[in-house]
N, C-alpha and C positions, 0 to 999 in steps of 0.2 A: 521438428523443433529441437535444437541442440542444447539449448539453455534457456533460462527465463530470468532476465535481468531487467528488461524494460519492454515496452510495447514493440520496439524495433526487432525483438527476437520472434514476434508472432507473425506467422504468414498472413493471417487475416483476422481481424477482431470479430466481425460477425460470426465467422465459422467457429471460433473458440467459444463464443457465447452460446451458440447452438449446441455444442458438445457439452458444455456445462449444464444447460438446461435439460438436456436429454439424460444426463446422469441424475439430475434431481428427480426425474420421473422413474428412473430405473438404476438405482445406485450400484447394483451388483452385476450389471450386464458384462463387465469385464473383470470379474472377481479373480480370474486366474492370470491376468495380464502380468501382474507383478510377482507371480510365484518364484520363489528362490532369489528374489531381488531385495535389497536393503536400502532404505532411505536413511541417511544420516542427517539429523537436525541439530545444527550447531548454533548456540545461542551466546552472543556476547552481551545481550540486553534482555530484560524481561519480556514475556509474551504470554497472552491468554488465548485470544481468538486465533491468531496465526499458528500457534503451536497446536492447539487441540484440533482445529479444523484440518490442518494438514496431516495430523496423525490419523484421524478418521478417514480422510480421503485416501491415504496410502493404503490403509487396511481394507478399504472397499475394493482396492485393486489387487489385494492379496499380498501386499509387500510387508516385510518386517520393518520396524521402525526403531531407531536408536536415537535417544535425545541426550545431548551433552551440553550442559551449561558450562561453557569453557571459561567464563568469567568467574565462576565459583568453584569448579571442580578440576580445572586444568592448570597448566603452567601459564605464566604471563608471557604472551607472545610478543616477539620482536617483528615488526612489519616492515622495517626499512632494510632494503638491500645494501650490503656493504657495511652494515653496522658493526661496531666493535662492542660486543655484548659483555661489558664489564659493569653494567648497571643492574636494574631490577628485573629486566626480561630474562627468562630462563630458556626458552625454546623459540627458534625462528620458525616463521610461518612456512618457510620452504620445506622443512622436515614435517611440521604438523599437518599441513594440507596434504602433502604427498603421502604421508602415512595413512591419514583418514581416507584418502582416495583408494588405498589398497583394501579398505574394509567395506566401503559403500559403493553401490551402483549409481546412486544419485546423492549428491550432497546439497543441503540447503543451509543457508547462512542468514542470520539476523544480526545486524549491527546498526548503531546509531551515529550521527555525526558528533563531533566535539563542540560544534558551534563557536569555535574560537578562530579557526584558520579556514576561511572560505576556499582557498585554493586547494588545500589538502582534502577537505570534504568533498568538493565537487569533482575531484579526479577519482573518487570512489576507490581510494587506495586499498582499504581493507578487503572489500569484496573482490576487487581485482586481483589481489595477491592470491586469494583462494582459487580463483578461476585459473590463474597462471600456473599454479603448482599441483592442483588436485588431481588432474588427469581424468576426471569424470564430469558429467553434466552438473552445473550448478544452478540452483534455484534461489532467487532472492526472497527471503522472508521479511524483508525491508532492509534498505541500505541507507547511506548517508543522505542521498538526494531523491530516492524513489521508493515507492511501495506497490509494485506491480500486481501482486496478488489481491491487495485491497481494491486497487482500481479496476481489475477485471471483474471482481465482485460487484462493484458500483455499477458498472455498465450492465452486467446481468440483471441487477435489481431494477434499474430504469427500464430495460427492455421488458422485463416481466410485468411491470406496473403500468405500462403504456400500451394501449390498444388502438389509438386513434391513427388515422392515415397521415396527419401532419406531424412534423418534427416537434418534439417537446421542447419547451424552454427550460433550460437547466442553468440555475444560478449557483455558483460557489461563492459563499459569503464568509469572510473573516469574522471572528468573534473573539471577544477578550479572553484572557487566561491569566492565571496567577504565575505561570512559569514561561520561560522562553522555550518554544517547541520548534522542532525541525520543520523544514519546507517540504519533506519527502512526500507526505500524503497530498498536499495541494499541487505540487509539481506533477505528481504521477497522475492524479485525477484529470488535470488539464491536458496532459500528454494523451491519455487514453480517450477522453471525450473528443479531442481533435482528431485523432486517428480513426475513431469510430465513424465520425462524420454524420451521425443521425440525430443530432440535437442542435438547437440554437443555444449557444454557450456564452454566458456573461460572468464575468468575475467582478466582485465588489469587495472593497477594503478601504481603510483610511489611507491617505497619502503617506508614502514611505514604506508600504507593505508590497510593493510591486515584486512579483516573482521573476525568476530568470526567464527571459523571453524565449529561450530555446525550448521551454516547456509549454508556455502559454500561447505561443504562436500569434495568430491574428485575433485571438479572442478579445472582444471589447472589454475595457475596464471602466467601471462606473464607480465614482467615489461617493455617490449618494445611495446609501443602502436601500432606502424606501423606493427610489426610482428603479433601481436594479431589480427589485423584487416584483415590480409591476407585471402581472400576467404569468408569473413563474409556474411551472408545472412541477418542478422538483427543486428544492433548496437543499444544497449540500453545505453543511456548516462545519467549519474547521478554523482553528487558530494556527497561526504560524508566526515565527519571529522574523525580523527584517532580514532581507537578502542584501540590500545596499548597505545598511548599517549592521553588518552581519551578526546574527545571533542575538541581537538586542530587542528589547520591548520598547517600542517608541509610542504606543498608545495603550491606555487601559480603559478606553471609553466604554462604560457599561451600557450605553444606549445601543451598541451593536449586538448585545445579546438578542437571541432570537425568541420572540414572544408571540402569543396569539394576536397581539395588536399588529406586530410586524407582518404576520401571515395574512392579514386582511388585504394587503396589497397584491397578494398572489391569486392565482386561479385555483384556490384550495390545494395549494402545492403539498406534495409529499415531502416529508423532512427526513434528511439522511444525515448520518455522522458515522465515522469509522469506529468510535468507541475506543477506549474509555472516554466518558464525557463528564466534565464538571457541571453538575446540575446547579441551575440558578446563577451560573457565571457565564457559561457558553450558551446553553439553551435552558429555558425555564421549565420547571416541572410541568406546567400546564400544557406545554408542547410535547415533551417527551412522553407524557402519560396520555396525550390526546390522540384522536383518530387519524390525524395527519402524519404521525410519526411511524416510520417503517424501519427504525434502526435495528430492532430485533430480527425482523425478516432479512434485512440486509446482512446482519452478522451471520445468520444461518446459511446464507449463500456462500460464505467463505469456503465451506466444504466442497461445493461444486466447482468453484473456481479452481481450488487446489487440485481437485481430481482431474479436471480437464487438462490442466498443465502437466501433471505427472504422467497422465496416460499418453499425451503427445510425445513426451520425451522417451517414455518406455517403448513406444511403437517405433520411434526413430532409431533407438539404439538396439 
């Protein structure tokens, strides 16, 4: 594996899941793999789970880790080629990424979309500029349209909690939120579940919240949440803003919040969320604090997802 930007960079989802689960049982089996190697973690946006889990994963492999919050500690970057830099930007990504590539063996980047210009966000200009100029493998810590480390974690978590011979029914449901959020997590979850191919996958949301079909593929969409939840084994809860009416909130329907009453339609489904979560807006307290919630275990698996990815890149390089 030469980089990790989407599921398309992965030779096989089941194999990567196996590697991650093996690390969970034996975290230090490759503790010298990253000796004398450095992971640079570049943040243009805040992070809790992604930052901490990736640091732990890198150190389990013997790597040094450098964290740089470029939005707070660095120069304001110019991302456009051919720009006349007479405004607020101080340094071009051509130099910044290339210089960091001299310091790090693997570079990881976290950035969010502006949610103003769909074309710009969906061309992934920011992360692609780092890939273009860094000269070292790049790992996405979330980009404008995808969050592959989170989605690998999600598949790991479902695999870990499913022991039956049949495929589980996995439902991704939209839920209300007070802010307009990116489509990165739901895009990525759909992409990975489809690529994994080991689940019956359904997406449910109000009309107008359809995601980009290049990520959702042939997954059925059900606009009746209760109907979609019938017989579900896993319920993945997430808010996202509109893709068609780009970046806007077109519904605040509180009836889409996941409650114990909603879960009565399921087959005692395990409830998942990428966190952070707005309690009693997205998911009710009774669910998050109840026996069907696996959000903490899911977050714990972020370490093993990151460790599997970093180890595969280190072995390749």
